[in-house]
C-alpha positions in Angstrom: 113.7 134.9 124.0 110.7 133.6 125.9 109.4 130.5 124.1 106.2 128.8 125.2 106.2 125.0 124.5 102.6 123.7 124.4 102.6 119.9 124.8 104.5 118.2 127.6 105.0 114.8 126.0 108.4 113.4 124.9 108.8 115.7 121.9 107.7 118.8 123.8 110.2 118.0 126.5 112.9 117.5 123.9 112.2 120.9 122.4 112.1 122.6 125.8 115.5 121.2 126.7 117.0 122.1 123.4 115.7 125.6 123.6 117.2 126.0 127.1 120.5 124.6 125.7 120.4 127.3 123.0 120.0 130.1 125.4 116.3 130.7 125.2 113.9 130.9 128.1 111.4 128.1 127.5 108.2 127.4 129.4 106.6 123.9 129.1 102.8 123.9 129.3 100.8 120.7 129.2 97.7 120.9 127.0 95.8 119.0 129.8 96.7 121.8 132.2 93.9 124.1 130.9 93.5 123.7 127.2 93.1 126.7 124.9 92.3 129.2 127.6 95.5 128.4 129.5 97.5 128.3 126.3 96.3 131.7 125.2 97.0 133.3 128.5 100.5 131.9 128.4 101.0 133.2 124.9 100.5 136.7 126.2 103.7 136.3 128.2 105.7 134.7 125.3 107.7 135.9 122.3 107.4 132.7 120.3 105.5 129.4 120.5 106.3 125.7 119.9 103.2 123.6 119.3 103.8 119.9 120.2 100.3 118.8 120.8 98.1 116.1 119.2 97.4 117.0 115.5 93.7 117.6 115.9 94.1 120.6 118.2 96.7 122.5 116.1 94.5 125.0 114.3 93.2 127.0 117.3 96.7 127.2 118.8 98.2 128.4 115.5 95.5 130.9 115.0 95.9 132.3 118.5 99.7 132.6 118.0 99.4 134.3 114.6 96.8 136.7 116.0 99.4 137.8 118.5 102.1 138.1 115.8 104.0 135.2 117.5 106.1 133.0 115.2 105.7 129.3 115.9 107.3 126.0 115.4 104.7 123.3 114.9 105.3 119.6 115.0 104.5 117.5 111.9 102.0 116.7 110.5 100.5 120.2 110.2 97.0 118.7 109.8 95.3 115.5 108.6 92.4 117.0 106.6 93.1 119.0 103.4 90.6 121.8 104.4 92.3 122.2 107.8 95.7 122.6 106.1 94.2 125.5 104.1 92.6 127.0 107.2 96.0 126.8 109.0 97.8 128.3 106.0 95.3 131.2 106.0 95.5 131.8 109.7 99.3 131.5 109.8 100.0 133.7 106.8 101.1 136.8 108.8 103.9 134.8 110.5 104.5 132.0 108.0 107.9 133.3 106.9 109.0 133.4 110.6 107.6 130.0 111.5 108.6 126.4 110.9 107.1 123.0 110.5 108.9 120.2 112.3 110.3 118.3 109.3 113.6 117.8 111.1 114.7 115.1 108.6 115.5 118.0 106.3 118.5 118.4 108.6 119.7 114.8 108.1 123.0 114.8 106.2 121.8 111.8 104.0 118.7 113.7 102.9 120.7 116.8 102.2 123.2 114.7 100.2 120.5 113.2 98.1 118.9 116.6 97.5 122.2 118.0 96.3 123.0 115.1 94.0 121.1 116.1 90.9 118.3 113.5 90.6 117.2 114.2 87.0 118.0 110.7 85.9 116.0 109.0 88.6 113.0 107.0 87.2 112.1 104.9 90.3 112.4 105.4 94.0 111.3 103.7 97.3 111.3 105.2 100.8 110.5 102.9 103.7 110.3 103.3 107.5 108.9 101.1 110.2 109.3 99.7 113.7 107.1 97.6 116.1 105.0 100.3 117.8 104.8 98.2 121.0 108.6 98.6 121.4 108.9 102.3 120.9 109.3 103.5 124.5 109.2 102.0 128.0 106.0 102.5 130.0 104.1 103.5 126.9 101.0 102.0 125.5 99.8 102.6 121.9 96.2 102.3 122.9 96.6 105.3 125.3 98.4 107.5 122.8 97.4 110.0 120.1 98.4 107.5 117.5 95.5 105.2 118.3 92.9 107.8 117.4 91.0 107.4 114.1 91.1 111.2 113.8 94.7 112.3 113.6 96.4 109.0 114.4 97.8 106.1 112.5 101.2 105.4 110.9 100.9 107.6 107.8 100.6 110.7 109.9 103.0 109.5 112.6 105.8 108.7 110.2 105.1 111.2 107.5 108.7 112.5 107.3 109.2 110.1 104.3 106.4 111.8 102.4 108.1 115.1 103.0 111.4 113.7 101.9 109.9 112.3 98.7 108.4 115.7 97.8 111.5 117.5 98.8 113.6 115.4 96.4 111.0 115.3 93.7 108.7 118.3 93.7 105.4 117.9 91.9 104.6 114.3 92.9 101.0 113.3 92.6 99.3 110.5 94.5 98.2 107.4 92.5 96.9 105.3 95.4 97.2 104.7 99.1 96.8 101.2 100.4 96.5 100.6 104.2 96.2 97.8 106.7 94.0 98.3 109.8 93.4 96.5 113.1 90.1 95.3 114.4 90.6 96.9 117.8 91.4 100.3 116.3 88.9 101.2 113.5 90.1 103.8 111.1 93.7 103.6 112.2 96.3 102.5 109.7 99.1 100.2 110.9 100.8 100.0 107.6 100.4 102.2 104.5 101.9 102.4 101.1 101.6 105.5 99.0 102.2 105.2 95.3 103.4 108.4 93.6 104.1 109.7 90.2 105.6 112.7 88.4 105.8 112.3 84.6 108.0 109.3 83.9 109.1 109.0 87.6 107.3 106.5 89.8 107.8 105.7 93.5 106.5 104.3 96.7 106.6 105.6 100.3 105.8 102.8 102.8 105.5 103.0 106.6 104.5 100.5 109.3 104.0 99.9 113.0 104.9 96.2 112.7 108.4 95.3 111.8 110.5 93.9 114.7 113.5 96.1 114.1 113.7 99.7 113.0 114.2 100.2 109.3 114.6 103.4 107.4 115.8 103.2 103.8 115.9 105.2 100.6 116.4 103.4 97.2 116.8 105.6 94.1 117.2 104.1 90.7 118.5 106.2 87.8 120.2 105.8 84.5 123.4 107.3 85.8 123.6 106.0 89.3 121.8 104.0 92.0 121.6 105.3 95.6 121.0 102.8 98.4 120.8 104.5 101.7 120.1 102.8 105.0 119.4 105.6 107.4 119.0 103.4 110.4 122.3 101.7 110.0 123.9 104.9 108.6 125.3 103.0 105.5 125.1 105.0 102.3 126.1 103.4 99.0 126.2 105.0 95.5 126.6 102.7 92.5 127.9 104.3 89.3 129.4 102.9 86.0 132.8 103.0 87.6 131.9 101.1 90.7 130.4 101.5 94.2 131.4 104.1 96.7 130.2 104.6 100.3 129.5 108.0 101.8 130.6 109.0 105.3 127.6 110.9 106.7 127.7 110.6 110.5 124.7 111.7 112.5 123.8 112.3 116.1 120.0 112.3 116.2 119.4 115.2 118.6 121.7 117.3 116.4 118.9 117.5 113.9 116.4 118.8 116.5 119.0 121.3 117.8 119.7 122.6 114.3 116.0 123.0 113.6 115.4 124.8 116.8 118.4 127.0 116.3 117.0 128.1 112.9 113.6 128.6 114.4 115.1 131.0 117.0 116.9 132.8 114.2 113.7 133.2 112.1 111.7 134.2 115.2 114.1 136.8 116.5 115.8 138.2 113.4 119.0 136.2 113.5 120.9 134.4 110.7 119.6 131.1 109.7 121.8 128.2 108.7 122.8 127.5 105.1 120.5 124.5 104.9 118.8 124.7 101.5 115.9 122.5 102.7 115.0 124.9 105.6 111.5 123.8 106.7 110.0 127.3 106.9 106.3 127.0 107.1 105.4 128.7 103.9 107.9 126.5 102.1 106.5 123.3 103.6 102.9 123.8 102.7 103.2 121.5 99.6 104.3 118.7 101.8 101.6 119.4 104.4 99.0 119.2 101.6 100.5 116.0 100.2 100.3 114.3 103.7 96.7 115.4 104.2 95.7 114.2 100.7 97.4 110.9 101.3 95.6 110.4 104.6 92.2 111.2 103.0 92.9 108.8 100.2 93.6 105.8 102.3 91.9 102.6 101.2 91.9 99.8 103.8 92.7 96.5 102.0 93.0 94.2 105.1 93.7 93.9 108.8 96.6 92.7 110.9 96.3 90.2 113.7 99.2 91.3 115.9 98.2 92.1 119.5 98.6 95.8 120.2 98.3 96.7 123.9 
């Protein structure tokens, strides 16, 4: 199982190490080492591909992999322009049922618990995530990262798992509005965004930011039969029903999600048995989420700027 990992940043390194732990033979290739020419040459010596590059160079890599009948695992977001999502969907069609999109939150036990809980009574929801981007990693500068680019950067794309979670829980959501805050030093880059969504009588918001001093990740669902208040950062999950409140025990080790996703990718790519995860992020099943993310990015309306210094 020779797997080429293109992109030698932190996420590419994580995938490389997890593939090795799962018994594959990974090769880590930096995009900067030779670009598309080097990547295509390396693909000729691989049986599958992991694409962990910046978003704006995904299409040619995916097209090259699909042309060689190589299944691939591509990091989220798939693309930031709606037309590019469709171009990728067309190029990837021959291998789409053997490929995956990196929505690893679909392996989170809390997300799976919500998806299995029958949400027909929910009339309102809010999903939030954020953390001070200057505190993410040691020896890392936002201004030097992919996230600082007007084309393919910004918080909406960076933290788009919550949009995927929303659509996974509530298929058919439509975008009402997207309000964003920018920064004078980074034109076109959103540092906080709120996406308002609707499906029939259901309304909800997905909010993400690069600003809050501590990591927060929460899901609040309001229904006529129950309320679910999930704090995914603190791993505290409360369900309030007419008979009272109960707390769910859903322990998580973060890398376990990445390992589970990569294990399923290897199974898809090499004809093995995938897990029983009903939210399996197979590429052809994830295209609605990819389209929602791209439409939200295109619909951003900047309503103000932040003053925080961002190095």
